[in-house]
N, C-alpha and C positions, 0 to 999 in steps of 0.2 A: 638469618640464623646460621652460624657457622656449622660446618659438617659434623664436628665432634659434639657440639652442644645440641644440635638437632637430633643426633643419634641417641644421646642420653635421654632427652625429653620424650622422643618417640618410643624408646624402650620402656620408659616409665608408664606411658599410656597403654602400651601393648600389655605390660605386666598387669596393670589394673584390670584390663578387659578379660585377660585370662582368669584372674582371680574371680571376677564377677560371674563369668560363665560357669565356673565350678559351683559357686554359691547359689546361683539362680537355679541350677539343676536340682538342688536340695529344696529351695524355696518353692519350686514348681509343685512339689508333692504336697505342700501344706497350704496352698492357696484356698481361700473360701470359695463358696459357690459363685458369688459375685465379688469381683475385685476390680481395682483400678491401679494406676501407676503409683499412687500414694501408698496403697496397701502393700505393694511389693517392696517399695523403698523402706517402709516402716518395719517390715519383716526382716529385711537385710540388716537394718540398724539393731533390731532386737537380737538376732541370732549371730550376727557378725559385727558387733559394735566396735571392736578394736580395729578390725580390717577397714571398716567404714571411716573411722577416725584417721587411719593411715592415709586415706585418699584426701581427706580434709587437710592433713598435715602437708601433703605434697602441694596442694593448692596454695597454702600459705607460703611454702618455700618458693614456689615459682612467682607468686605475687611479690615477694620481697625482692627477687632478682629483677622483676619487671620495673618496680619502683626505682631501683638503682639505675637501670638502663634509661628510664625516662629522664632522670636527673642528668645523666651523663650524655645521652645521645638524642634525647627528645622523643623517643618512641619505645614501646615495649616490644618484647620478642616472643613471649610464650602465650600470654592471655589464656591460661588454663581455666576451663569452666568449673563451676561448682560441681560437687559430686552428683547432686540431684539433676543437674543438666547434662553432665558428662555421661551418666548411665543411660540416658535416653538414646544414645548413639550405639549402645552395646547391642550386638546381633541377637543375643538370647533375650534381652529385655524387650526388644522390638517384636520378637516372636510371641512372647507371653502377653503382650499388650495389643496384639493384632486382633481384629474383629473375628477373623476365621478361627484363630486358636481359641479365643475365649468362648466362642459358640460351641466348638468341639469339646472344650473342657467342661462346660455345663452339661452337655449330653452324657458325658462319661463320669460325672462327678460321683464319688463314693465317700460319704461322710465318715464311715468307719475306717476306711483306708487312710483318709486325710488325718483323722485323729490319731491313728496308730503311728504314722510317720512323724507327726508333730511331737508326740511324746518321745519317740526315738531320737529325733533331731535335738530336742532340748537336753536330753540326757547326754548325748554325744558332745554338745557344745557347752554345757553348763560349766565344766571345769575350766575351759579356756576363757569363757566370759568372765568368770570370777577369779581368774589367775590362780587356779588350784592345780598343782601338778604332783601332789603326793597322795592321791586317793583314786579309787576305782569305783564306778557305779555299775551295779548289776541290776538288770531289769527282769522281772518275772515273778512267778509264784514263789514266795519265801520257802514254803515247804519243800519245793524242788531244788531251789538254788542253794539253800543252806546245807543240803546233804553233800554237795560237791566241794564245800569249803574245807581246805586242809590246814591253812594257817590258823593258829589259835590267837584270837584277839584278846587284849587286856580288858576291853569294855565292849559290851553289846547294848545297843539302844534299840528297843522294840516299840513300835507304835501300831499295833494291830487294829483291825476294825472292831466293831462292837462284839463280834463273836469271840474275840480274844485269841490266844495262841492255841493252835491245834497240837495234838500229841506229837506229831513229827517234828514241829518246831521246837517244842520243849525238850524232846529227846536229843536233838542236835545241839541245843544250847548246853545241855549237860555234857555232851560229847566235846564241845569246844572249850568248855570249862573256863569261861572268862573270870577275871577277878571281880568285876563289877557288872551289874545289869541295871540299866535305866529303863523302866517300863512306863510308857505313856499310854494311858487308858482313857477311853471315852465311855466306858460302862463299868461302874464300881462292882457290879455283880460278877461279871466275868473276870475282872481284876482280882477280886477276892478268891475266886476259884483257882486262878493261875498262881497266885502268891502262895496259896496253901500247898500247891504241888512243888513250886520252886524252893520253898523253905526247907525242903528235904536236904538241900545242899547249900542254901544261901540264907544269910540272916537279913531280915527286912529292917533296914536302917531308918528309912523315912518314907512316909506317904503324905503327899501334899495335895489337897483338893484345890482346883482352880475353877472359879465360877466364871466361865467364859460366856455363858448364856443366861444372864440374869432373868429372873421371873419365869424360869422353866425348870423342869426337873433334871435337865442335863447338867452333868458336871464332869470336868476333866480331872484326872488324877495323875500325878507324877510320883513314881515310887523308885527308891534306890535300894539295891540289894548288894551285899558283899558276900563273897565266897566264904564259907565256914572254915575251910582248910585251904591254905595257900600252896599246898603241895600240888605239883603238876603231875 
């Protein structure tokens, strides 16, 4: 392997390992109580799908170069391993799969912390996974978060629990004064209560029940409301 070519290949492998080290530090926080190599790899594929595919692309790239070299010189040069094999050489991956680490992880396992980190990681990664770059996800109690919102949106979509919207949420919806509200409800009783309050400033344009749970008394409803005055 020539010096320049070897430098490029080695740099690619080095960059892949740096990337995996960073990703595995996040995956480390959401590992289940019992796990194996396959679970770690599946979590990487779930939370970092594009990055994982980039390694697979590199593998195909070097395979193509190897096939050319075999035809021309009778031997390959790179022989890059599949991502599932290559990652087993990564130092952080070796640490996470070691007997000593897994035993210590079990002793210190906290399901609440794991679930919290898992939720945070998904919210952090969801935009990149779905190639969304024009929105922001805010996590927390709606009644607290909505008070800090300064920008006035054109549309607000609410999907509260069965208890419906609380007074703080409704007050801030009025403050934000969107042109349209889409209200998704899982309890017609609290929906009726909230619509009665919202119709002070909004016209109820449509209410559509959705029977998502046949043979039960549960019913979802989607309501659309438009602002009575379009003056801001």
